[in-house]
C-alpha positions in Angstrom: 12.0 10.6 -19.7 10.3 9.0 -22.8 10.7 10.9 -26.2 7.7 12.2 -27.9 8.8 11.5 -31.2 8.7 8.4 -30.5 5.3 8.0 -30.2 3.6 6.2 -33.1 0.5 7.4 -34.3 -1.2 11.0 -35.7 -4.7 12.6 -35.1 -7.3 12.6 -37.5 -8.6 16.4 -37.9 -11.5 15.0 -40.5 -12.4 12.8 -37.8 -15.6 13.3 -35.8 -13.8 11.8 -32.7 -12.6 14.8 -30.2 -8.9 15.6 -30.4 -8.3 14.7 -27.3 -10.0 11.6 -27.4 -8.0 10.4 -30.2 -4.7 12.1 -28.3 -5.7 9.4 -25.1 -5.9 6.6 -27.2 -3.0 6.8 -29.1 -1.1 7.8 -25.9 -2.6 4.9 -24.1 -1.5 2.4 -26.8 2.2 3.8 -26.4 2.2 3.2 -22.5 0.8 -0.2 -23.0 3.2 -1.5 -26.0 6.2 0.9 -25.2 6.6 1.7 -21.2 7.0 -0.1 -18.3 5.4 0.4 -15.1 7.0 4.0 -13.5 8.2 5.1 -16.9 8.4 9.1 -17.3 5.9 10.3 -20.0 6.9 13.6 -22.2 6.5 16.6 -20.7 2.6 18.2 -22.0 4.9 20.9 -23.8 6.4 17.9 -25.4 3.2 16.3 -26.5 1.4 19.2 -27.4 4.8 20.2 -29.7 4.8 16.6 -31.1 1.0 16.6 -32.3 0.3 20.2 -33.0 -2.1 20.5 -30.1 -2.6 23.2 -27.5 -1.6 22.0 -24.0 -5.0 22.2 -22.7 -5.8 19.3 -25.2 -3.0 17.3 -23.8 -3.8 18.2 -20.6 -7.4 16.7 -20.9 -6.1 13.4 -22.8 -3.5 12.8 -19.9 -6.3 13.6 -17.1 -8.4 11.1 -19.0 -5.6 8.5 -18.8 -5.1 9.6 -15.0 -9.0 9.0 -14.1 -8.7 5.3 -15.7 -5.3 4.6 -13.6 -3.3 4.1 -16.3 -1.1 7.4 -15.7 -0.2 8.9 -12.7 0.3 12.3 -11.8 2.9 14.0 -9.5 3.3 17.3 -9.1 6.5 19.2 -9.3 7.9 15.6 -11.2 5.8 14.7 -14.1 3.6 12.0 -15.4 4.4 8.4 -15.0 3.3 4.8 -15.8 1.1 3.6 -13.1 2.3 0.3 -11.5 0.0 -2.2 -10.7 -2.0 -2.0 -7.7 -1.9 -4.7 -5.2 -5.4 -5.9 -3.8 -5.3 -5.0 0.2 -7.5 -8.6 0.6 -8.4 -8.7 4.1 -7.6 -12.5 4.7 -6.1 -15.0 6.9 -2.4 -14.8 5.2 0.6 -13.6 6.0 2.6 -10.7 4.4 5.0 -13.6 3.0 2.4 -15.7 1.7 0.2 -13.1 0.0 3.3 -11.8 -1.9 4.8 -15.2 -2.4 1.3 -15.9 -4.0 1.7 -12.8 -6.5 5.2 -14.1 -7.3 7.0 -11.4 -6.0 10.0 -11.9 -3.3 9.1 -10.7 0.5 11.8 -9.2 2.6 11.3 -6.8 5.9 13.6 -4.8 7.0 13.6 -4.4 10.9 13.4 -0.9 12.0 13.0 -1.4 16.1 12.3 -4.2 18.3 12.8 -3.1 21.9 10.4 -2.4 25.1 8.3 1.1 26.1 6.2 2.1 28.7 2.7 2.5 27.3 2.1 5.9 26.3 -1.4 7.1 26.9 -2.1 7.0 23.7 -1.0 3.4 23.8 -2.7 2.6 27.3 -5.5 3.7 26.0 -5.6 1.3 22.5 -3.6 -1.6 24.6 -6.2 -1.4 27.1 -3.8 -1.0 29.9 -2.3 1.6 32.4 0.1 3.8 31.1 3.8 3.1 31.2 3.3 -0.8 31.4 5.9 -2.1 29.5 5.1 -2.7 25.7 7.3 -4.8 23.1 7.7 -2.3 20.0 7.8 -4.3 16.8 8.4 -2.1 13.9 9.6 -3.1 10.3 9.8 -2.2 7.0 8.1 -4.6 4.4 9.5 -4.7 0.7 8.7 -6.7 -2.5 10.9 -7.0 -4.7 13.1 -5.2 -3.1 10.9 -2.4 -3.3 9.4 -0.6 0.2 5.6 -1.4 0.4 4.3 -0.2 4.2 5.9 0.3 7.1 4.5 -1.7 10.2 4.4 -1.4 13.9 3.2 -3.7 16.5 2.6 -3.2 19.9 2.0 -6.0 22.5 2.1 -6.0 26.5 5.4 -7.3 27.9 4.3 -9.5 30.2 2.9 -11.7 27.5 5.7 -12.3 25.7 8.4 -13.3 28.2 12.1 -13.5 26.6 10.8 -12.5 23.3 13.8 -10.0 23.3 16.3 -12.5 24.0 16.4 -13.9 21.0 16.3 -12.1 17.2 13.7 -10.3 16.0 11.0 -12.7 14.3 10.9 -13.2 10.7 6.5 -13.9 11.8 5.5 -12.3 14.5 2.4 -14.0 15.0 3.8 -17.5 14.1 6.3 -16.8 17.2 3.1 -15.8 19.2 1.3 -18.8 18.0 4.3 -21.4 18.5 6.5 -20.2 21.5 3.5 -18.6 23.6 0.1 -20.2 22.7 -1.2 -16.9 21.6 -3.5 -17.6 18.1 -5.3 -14.9 17.0 -8.7 -15.7 16.9 -10.2 -12.0 15.5 -9.6 -8.3 14.9 -10.9 -5.1 14.3 -9.7 -3.0 11.5 -9.5 0.8 11.4 -8.7 2.0 7.9 -8.6 5.7 6.7 -6.1 7.9 4.5 -3.6 10.1 5.6 -0.4 12.0 4.3 3.2 10.6 4.5 5.9 12.2 7.8 9.0 13.1 6.7 10.1 10.1 8.2 7.7 7.6 6.7 8.2 9.0 3.3 11.6 8.2 3.4 11.3 4.8 4.4 8.6 4.4 1.9 10.4 6.1 -0.8 7.7 8.6 -1.6 7.1 12.1 -1.6 6.5 13.8 1.6 2.7 14.2 1.9 2.0 11.7 -0.4 -1.3 9.4 0.5 -1.1 6.6 2.5 -3.3 4.0 4.1 -3.5 3.8 7.2 -4.8 0.6 9.2 -5.1 0.5 12.8 -6.0 -3.4 14.2 -7.0 -4.6 17.5 -6.3 -8.6 17.4 -7.9 -11.1 20.0 -7.2 -14.2 21.8 -10.9 -15.1 22.9 -12.0 -11.6 24.5 -8.6 -10.8 25.3 -6.3 -8.5 23.2 -2.8 -9.2 22.3 -1.7 -7.2 19.9 -2.6 -3.6 18.6 -0.9 -2.4 15.1 -0.7 0.8 12.8 0.4 0.2 9.1 1.0 2.2 6.7 1.1 1.0 3.2 1.4 3.4 -0.2 -1.4 4.1 -1.8 0.1 3.8 -5.2 0.9 0.8 -4.7 -2.3 -1.2 -3.0 -6.4 -0.9 -3.2 -8.7 -1.9 -0.7 -10.7 -5.6 -1.9 -13.3 -5.8 0.7 -16.0 -8.5 0.2 -19.6 -7.5 1.3 -22.8 -9.4 2.0 -26.1 -8.9 2.7 -27.1 -9.2 6.6 -28.7 -12.7 7.5 -27.0 -14.4 3.9 -24.0 -16.8 4.7 -21.0 -15.9 2.6 -19.4 -18.3 0.4 -16.7 -19.6 2.1 -14.1 -17.9 -0.3 -15.0 -15.2 1.3 -13.8 -16.0 4.8 -10.9 -13.0 4.3 -10.0 -11.8 7.7 -6.4 -11.5 7.0 -4.0 -11.0 10.2 -0.7 -9.8 8.8 2.6 -10.3 10.9 
């Protein structure tokens, strides 16, 4: 943890600027110039002693920086410098391509690659009968060795004969395209907030109950659904970017951003 005595700057009691605002700017400067993403800030008690103010004043300053996204407060653990959030843009690039574009090293750990019988839930999502053989491909996606998301893909087995005979694909959609002629043409996403289950929290290295972005996707070739997927993204590492346009107005070409990951 950072040492409160190492924070440069003093409060000006004669200033018309509120004390908590002065403290906010001192902490902001310290975070920007001295600390790295993920670094812990001194406790409210230490900061209160360092600057000779009430803990409520310290809390006001920290709350303001949390609201701005400069700091993250984790209950029971403390306050930390926010990690930059990646724009989760819905566009036609693979996860690997997107991470490389950002200068990060992508990686994936296969959690399961197997055939299962469709549960009632999967049968409804894939529009098949319950018990229909389905290929499940579940992975933990990483960037710079840090877990970013858990992805689960489900494909009706008769569409991909022999896919389980080889090793798990590095890019699922590339294999679907090149080996099976299944080129995803369009899809529908449902995005919602959820809390990390114990198993997902362990994989993503977050606290149980931490906020996640849950994205369910139905991907189609023509009018036929081929892939149903569920992805759980760390909310502390992603923010959703969605372009909007007025009905009837042609979107700029750069806004054609539908993304099929895989």
